N, C-alpha and C positions, 0 to 999 in steps of 0.2 A: 701761924696766926689762929687764934681761937675765935672763929666767927660763927660756928654752928649754933651757938646758943643765943644769937642776937635776933632781934625782930627783923621782919622783912619790910622793905619799903613798898608803898603803894604807888610811888612815882616812877614806875618802870614801864616803858613802852617797848614791846617786842615786835620788830618788823622783820625778823629773820625769815619768816615764811614768804616774804614778798621780795623776791629777787628782781634786780633790774634787768638781767638777761641781755640778749643781743640787742634789744631795742635801744639800750643806752648808747650804742655806737652811733645811732642815727642822730642824736642830739648832743652828744657829749665828747666827741673826739678831741675837739680843741681844748676843752677843759682838762681832759685826761693828760694830754701832752704837756700843757702848761704846768699842771700840778707836778707831774713827774720831773720835768725840767727844774722846777723850783726846788723840789726836794733834793735833786742831784747836786745842785749848787749850794745847798744849805740855806735856802731862802724859805721863810715861813710861807706856806701856801695859803694861809687863811685869807690874806687880802684878795687872792684870786677868786674867793667865794663871794666877797662882799659885792653887793650890787647885782648879783645874778638873780634871775627870777626863777621860782620853782617850776613854772610851766615849761621851761626849756631844757629839762633834763631827761627827756625820753621816758622810759618806763619805770624809772626809780620810784619806789613807794614813798608816800609821805604819811601813811597811816599805819597803825599797828594795834596790838591788843595788850591788855594788862595781863601778865602771867598769873595763873592761879597757883594756889599752894601746891597742888598736885604737879603742875608744870615745873615748879621750882624743885620739888623733890626728885623729879626725874632728870634734872639738869643741874648738877652740882656747881658748875661754873657760873651759870646765871643766878643760882641761889646765893653764891658767895657775893656776887656783884650787888644783889638786892640788899644783903645785910650791910655791906660797906656803905651803900647809899643811905640806908637808914641811920647808920652811925654818924654820917656827916650831917644828916638832918638834925639829929639830937644835939650834936656838938655846936653847930652854928645857931640853932634855935636858942640855946643857952647863952652863947656869946652875945648875940644880938639883943636878947632880952635884958642882959646886964647893962647894955648901952641904951636901953629905952627904945629899941627898935624891934620890928617884927620881921622875922626871917621868912622869906618866901622860897620854899624848896624848888630846885630845878627838877625837870624830868630827865631821866637817863634813857636814851634810845639805843637799843641793841639792834643792829642791822647786819645784813650780809651783802658784801660787794659794794653797793651804792644806795643812797637814799636821798630824798629831798630834805632840805632844811630851809628855814627862813633866810639863811645866809647863802643859799644856792645848793649846788650838788656836793654831797658828802661822799667820799669814796674810801674804801679800805686802805688804799695806798697812802692816804694822808695820815693815817693813824687816828687816834681819838682826838676829838675837837669839841669846843664849846661854841655855841651860836648865841650871842647876846640878843639877837632880834627875836628869837622864840624862847629864850631862857631854857634851852635844852642842851645836854651833853650827849655826844654821839660816840659809839664805839662798835666796831666790828670785833667780836670776841676772838677772831683769828689773830688779832694783833698780839694776844698773849702767847700764841704759838711762836710768833716772830721774836718776841722778847726772849723766849727760852732758847730758840735755835739760832737765830741770826745775831741777836744782841747779847746772848749768854747772860741773860738776866731773869732767871726762873724764880718761882716762889709766889705764894698767894699774897704775901705782904707787898711784894713788888707790884703785883696786879692792883692791890688796894691803893698804893701810892699813886698810880696812874689816874684812878678815879678821883682821889682826893685832890689831885692837881687840877683836874678839869672843874671840880666843884669850887676850887679856889678862884678860878676865873669867874664863876657865877657870883661869888662873894664880891669880887672886884666890880662886877657889873652892877650889883645892887648898891654898892657904896659910891658909885659914880666914877670910880677910878678908871675904868676902861674907856668911858666916854671922854674923860679929861685927856687921857693919853692919845686917843684918836684925834682930838682937836690940836693937841700939841704937835702932832706929826705933820699937820698941814703946812706946806711950804718948806719943810725941811728937806735936806738932801737924804739920799738913801742911807748913808752910814749913820747919820744922826737919828733918823727915824728907826733904824734897826736897833740902835742902842736903847731907845725907849721900849721897843718890843722886848729886848732882853731883860730890862728891869721889870717889866710887867710879868714875864714868864718866871723870873726868879722869885718874885713876890708870891706867885701861885705855888711855887715849890715850898716856900716858907709857910704859907697857909696850910699846905698839906702836912707839914711837920707839926703845926699847931693842932690840927685834927688828930694826928697820931698820938700825941701826948695826952690830950684830953679824953680821947676814946679809950685809951689804956687805963687812965685813972677811973673812968666810969665803969668799964667792963672787964678790965684785965685781959685785953686782947693780945698783947704782945708775948711772943715766945722767943726762946733763944734763937738768934740768927735773923730775926725779922728786920731789925734796923739795918743790918748788913745787906739784906735783900733790897731794901729801898735805896740805900746808898749806891749799891751796885747798879741798879736800874737808872738812877740819876746820872751816874757816870757814863753808862752805856749810851745814853741818848743826848749827851752833851754835843754842842755844835762842833767843837774841835775833833772829838772822837769820830763823829759821823762823817765829817768832811775828809778826815785822814783815811778812813776806810773806803769811802766812795770815790775820791778823786786824788788821793795821795798827797794832797797839800791842804793847808789851813789858811782860810781867808777871814781874818777877824772882822773886817768891815761888813761881812755878809752874815755874821752871827745874828740870830733872832731869838734864841732861847738861852744862851749862856754856855760857857764851857762846862766840862764835866766837874771840875773843881768848884766852880761857882754854884752849880746846881746842888752839889753835895753840901756846900757851905750853908746855903740858905735853907735847905731842908733841915739841917742840924740846928740852925738858928730858931726856927719855929718849934722844933722838937724839944729844944732845951728850955725855951721860955714858956711855951703854951700861950703866948700873948700875941695877938694879931698886930699890936702896936710895934712889936719888934721887927715886923716884916716890911718896914718902910724902906724899900730898895731905892726910892727916888730921892732920898735926902742924904745918901752917902756919896762921897766923892768916888770911891773905888768899890766896885761890886765884886 
């Protein structure tokens, strides 16, 4: 991926110097257990965060600093993340403007171990996540090490895909889609609510594909093998793949993000069209 020549985003918050440390255990043991259990059984841990108050998460930091140009020069991974975030800003600003809307960029928070969010406690074990309440995306950059070693999904464009997916959730939030889905889930059974979560996640994958195509047209960022990296990452974190690896069996009713094939399909959909309207995962009978 050709990212070095891109501009750097100013919407980056670095909390990596503020670790939660042992104090987290005093206020977050229950949360840690619940999140790990949810992840083991292939359940989206995000709902466990909803409703939690930031003041109940021990020593986890809720503040950070904006990286300077020198900071980024000395930290190539954070530098890459900053460029990808800037590319998403440019792409979605253009798309929203074409629709007569104003795009409000999210902040991406880099943290280590655990951090507070308006949705509750964010932990590295959860992987990257987006909090609609504060319009921030959160990532512990050690997740990229897991992608390479545990999930066998290396590559800088695979890393960019992860960021673009979380920004896709921000786009859904701005458009009111996330709120609508949350309301639709009320009163539904677990399987039906999970299906809505899957459609929401697959739409975010598709929006990541939209970003990839448009960013490439604008800056020629794609190199040979980049798309394969993203597709490999999408496959590696499919619900069926993760459940098969962790528990040896697949429980479709518990899926919250989609199968490997579905995640690949919808990323390709966005990549092929470059049109957010093609990402309507809620109007198709089969996803």
